[in-house]
DRENVOLUM-268005 format. One record per residue (C-alpha): residue in one letter; x, y, z. Coordinates in steps of 0.02 Angstrom, whole numbers, padded with zeros to 5 digits, always signed. Example, Ala and Ser with C-alpha at 12.3 -4.5 7.8 and 13.67 -1.06 7.14 Angstrom:
REM residues 2
a+00615-00225+00390 s+00684-00053+00357 
//
This chain:
REM residues 94
x+00475+00014+01688 x+00547-00062+01528 x+00482-00018+01356 x+00498-00130+01205 x+00520-00100+01020 x+00470-00253+00921 x+00454-00316+00744 x+00325-00443+00688 x+00330-00536+00523 x+00205-00637+00423 x+00344-00759+00375 x+00530-00754+00334 x+00557-00602+00221 x+00369-00570+00228 x+00267-00421+00281 x+00341-00327+00430 x+00262-00225+00570 x+00358-00120+00696 x+00282-00069+00862 x+00319-00007+01038 x+00241-00058+01204 x+00270-00063+01390 x+00203-00242+01403 x+00270-00347+01261 x+00183-00509+01312 x+00012-00425+01320 x+00039-00331+01158 x+00097-00482+01059 x-00050-00581+01128 x-00164-00441+01063 x-00084-00458+00892 x-00105-00647+00896 x-00289-00633+00941 x-00321-00499+00810 x-00371-00357+00927 x-00212-00252+00916 x-00201-00191+00738 x-00304-00200+00580 x-00142-00208+00481 x-00072-00360+00572 x-00240-00447+00564 x-00264-00412+00379 x-00090-00469+00327 x-00064-00611+00451 x+00084-00525+00534 x+00099-00624+00696 x+00276-00693+00716 x+00384-00598+00840 x+00554-00592+00756 x+00640-00449+00847 x+00627-00362+01015 x+00735-00236+01107 x+00716-00158+01279 x+00732+00024+01330 x+00723+00107+01500 x+00641+00268+01442 x+00481+00282+01342 x+00546+00429+01240 x+00695+00328+01181 x+00586+00179+01137 x+00464+00286+01038 x+00606+00374+00946 x+00685+00205+00904 x+00519+00137+00839 x+00495+00290+00729 x+00673+00276+00665 x+00653+00092+00620 x+00487+00127+00534 x+00578+00250+00418 x+00713+00125+00375 x+00725+00037+00209 x+00655-00137+00212 x+00826-00214+00182 x+00893-00130+00340 x+00749-00202+00443 x+00786-00375+00374 x+00970-00354+00417 x+00924-00303+00596 x+00814-00457+00614 x+00942-00576+00539 x+01084-00508+00647 x+00986-00557+00802 x+00873-00696+00739 x+00946-00774+00580 x+00816-00913+00574 x+00669-00793+00596 x+00617-00897+00746 x+00459-00842+00839 x+00526-00760+00997 x+00358-00751+01085 x+00383-00920+01171 x+00547-00855+01244 x+00450-00716+01331 x+00330-00836+01414 
//
């Protein structure tokens, strides 16, 4: 079963949220409908700007924790390396 580490943004260079899940479509839908996280609901963080896949849950959780400790500039660099236009990637998953 794949596991996903993802980053949501409120807008380009806006508020960021990093999470991990085993069902990225369901989890992002939960963020979009406001049932997933008080933080994402409060700050309007609902644009999927980065996602990566892992085969093992332990690796995905460790990666999420590592990214959460990163400086903001490093997170932005990660996003822009893979998604320079900060395009919403959710439609690509559907």
